[in-house]
N, C-alpha and C positions, 0 to 999 in steps of 0.2 A: 715072518716078522711078528714080534709081540709089541703091543702098545701098552705103555705105562703112563699114569699121571702122577706127578710129584706135587703135593700141595705145599705151598710156601705161603708166607704172610702176604706177598705182593701178587702172586700169580699161581694158577695151576698149570704147571709145565707138563706138556705132553712130550714124551720121548719114546724112541723106537729102537728095538733091539734085533738085529739080524745075527743069529748064531748064539753059541752057548755062553753062559757066564758061570764061572771064570772061563776065559777064552782058552781054546785049545792051543797046544804046541808052545806054551810058554810066552806067546806074544800078548801084549797088553790089548784091550779093545781099540779100535780105530774109531774116533769120534769125529764126525763131519758136521761142521757149523757154517751158517751163513747169516746174513742180514742185509736187506730185509727178506731174503730168501729163506722159506721154511724147509722142513725136512724133504718135501716132495721134490725139491730141486736137486737132491742128491741120489735119486732112485738109480739113475743110469750109472753113476760112479760106484755106489754101494753094490750093484749087481756084478760088478767087475772084481770084486773081492770076495768070492764065495768061500775062500779058505780062511777068512778072517771074521771075527765077531765085529760088526759094524754097528755104531750107534749114531743116530741122528736125533734132531729135536727141533720143535718149533719155538722160535723166541717168543717171549711174552707179548701177547696182543697179536700174534699172527698164527696162522693155521689154527690148531685145536687148543693152543695155549691161551687161557683166558686171564686177562688182567683182573686184579682186585684192588690195585693201588690207587685207582681214580686218576691215573695220568695217561697221557697220549704220547709223550715223548719217548725217544729211544737213546739211551746213554751206554757207553762202554762199561763204565763201572757197574751198573745194574745188570747189564747182560752177562758180565764176567762173574757176578755173584750167583746168577742162575745156572751158568754152566758149571761152576764149582759145586752147587747143590746137586746137579744131575750126576756129576762124577762121584760124589760122595754116595748118592743113592745107588749107583751100580755096584758098589762095594768090592770092586775088582782092582783097586789100587790105581796108580797113575795110568793115563791113557796116551796113545799117539793121537795126533789130531791134524786134520786137514781143514783149514779155514779159508772161506772165500770172501772177498769183497769186505763188507762191513763186519762179517764174522771174523775176518783176519784182525780187524781192530779190536773186537771183543777178546780174541785170543791173546793178543799182545798185553791187554789190560789184565787178562787172567794170569798170564805168566809172571807179571810184575807183582800181583797181589797173592797168588797162590802158586809159587814155583814148584811146589811138590806135585802138582796135579798132572803135568804133562812131561813126557820123557822127550819127544821130538814134536815140534810144531812146524807145519808147513803152512805159512801164511801167504796166501795167493792174492796178489794185487790189492793191498789195503789202500782205500781211497782217501789218504790222509793229505787233502789238498793244501793245507796250509805249510807243508814241509817243502814244497816245491819252491824254486827261486821266484816264480810269479804267483805266490800265495795270495796276495791281495787281489790280483786280477781273477784268480780261479774262484775265490769267494764272490767276487762280483759276477762271474758266469753262473755260479750256482744260484745266486738270488735271481738271476733272469729266468732260470727254470721254475723257480717257485712263483715268480710273478706271472709268468704265462700260464701256469696251472691254476692260480687263484683267480686270474681274470677270465680264462677261457675254458677251463676244465682239463680232463685227462689227456686228451689226444694233443691238445696244443702244448701242454707241459711235457709229455713224452717226446714230441717231435724236437723241442728245444734241448731236452736232455740228450737225445741221440746226436744232434748236431754238436753239443757240448762235448761229449765223451768221443766223438769221431775226429775231433779238431786236432790237427797235427802240430806239435810244438807249443810254445807258450801262447797265452791268450794276449794277443796284441790288439791294437787299435783296429786292425782289419777284421778281427773276429767281432768285435762289438759293433762295427759299422754295418754288418749284415742285417738283413731283416730277419725276423723269427722265422724258423723253418715251418713249412706248411705240412700239417699232419697227413695230407693226402700223398705227399712224397713218399712216406713210409708205410702207405696203406692203412692209416689209422683214422678213426672217426673225428670229425670236426665238431660233432654235436657235444653239448656239455650236458652231462647227466646230474649236475649239481653237487656231486660228493666231492669232498675236499680232505679226505683222511688218508690219502696215499702216502706211505712213509717214505718213498723214494722221491716223490716230486714235491712234497710239502717241505716245511722247515722242521718237521718233527724229528729228523734224524740228523740234524746239523751237528749235534754234539759228537756224533761218530766221526764225521769228516774233518771236524775241528780238533780232534784228539791229538794230543802229543804223547807218544809212548815214554815211559820212564826207562830211558836207556840204561841208566845206572842199575836199576833193580833187574832188568832183563840181563844185563851183563853178569850179574852175580848169581843169576838162577842157574839151576843144573840143566835146565831144559835146553836141548838143542834147537836153536831157532834157524829156520830156513825161509827167506823171503823169496817167493817165487813170482815170475812174471810171464805171461804168454808171449810167444814169439811175434804174434801179430799185434802186440800192444806197444811196440817200440814207437815212441814219438807221441802217442796219445795220452790222455791224462792219467789213466790208471797205470800205464807203464811208467810214467814219470814219477807218479807217487811211489811206486814200488822202489825205484831206484833211490828216491829220497829217503825212504824208510830204511832200506838197507845201509845208506851211507850214514844215518843217524845212529844206527846199532853197530856200526863198524863192520858191516859185511858187504858182500857182493851178492847180486841177485842170482837166482838160480832160474835158468830158462825152461819153460814148460811149453808143450805144443799148444797151438791155437790161440785163443783170444780170452777175454775176461771170464766168459762162461764157457771155457774150453772143455769142460767135463760134461756138458749138457748134451743129450741126443735130440732128435727131432720132436719129441713129445713134451719138451719143456723149454720154452725160450728159443733163442737163436742157437742152432746146433754148432757144436764144436767138433772135436775129435776125441770122443770118450775113450776109444780103445787106446790110442797113443798116450793120451793123457793119464790114464790109469797105470800104464806101463811105466811111464815116467815117475809117477807118484811112488810106486813099488820101489823103483831103483833108488830114489831119494830116501825113503823110509829104511831101506835095507843098507843104506851107507852108514858105517859106524860114525 
């Protein structure tokens, strides 16, 4: 794996290339992106494509990518501009793309703004909470995560986040009547270290989950767009947002193995089924 740094006015973007450029076999590079996950989260999935040139990157302000714009928020439009710059720096033409979570939102913004950058996009579980029928309640549930984090720290915020993302169905009065989840339930610390910069638990990434894709621009793009959802996500928030995103774009969801992080192994986060996930991704990318 080779490490590069692309200097832009707003950030020095670190990206990583596995395999030759230009890619062998006539296939474009396969670019994997996330948000707030950095490139390290795709190590297991990238390793399962040894025959492909795989590119990953750290979004600005995360991993090794250093911000120079003086900001702390994360927005799809800015992230899309960064990914566009990385694709141009590769000099290998349009890419195939797997994008997970907030990265899937970035990817949809990229296709709308730079339709020539991507041949096929697999957007896995974009967390576009305002698209669901209970959008206002989902926004309220998101604020509860932020409030717990701001008031009591990382463990408290993460416990409420897990409870929110594990909730089945719409956010009803029964959900809001529950007390905040106890960090100890999930083996997390209750102590507060005083930091408040987490991009997942603070409000710094709300522009991502508030984003509404430009369905018209995406429809006219040459990019083949696949909205993917994990088989274990049916009924929970990111499963429902995936269905809502697909409906907005006039598509049906494509089912993948496992859950929201189904491509992860035991070395990074809650493990999924990376072998099965990679095989499914191959099948989808190879489908005309």
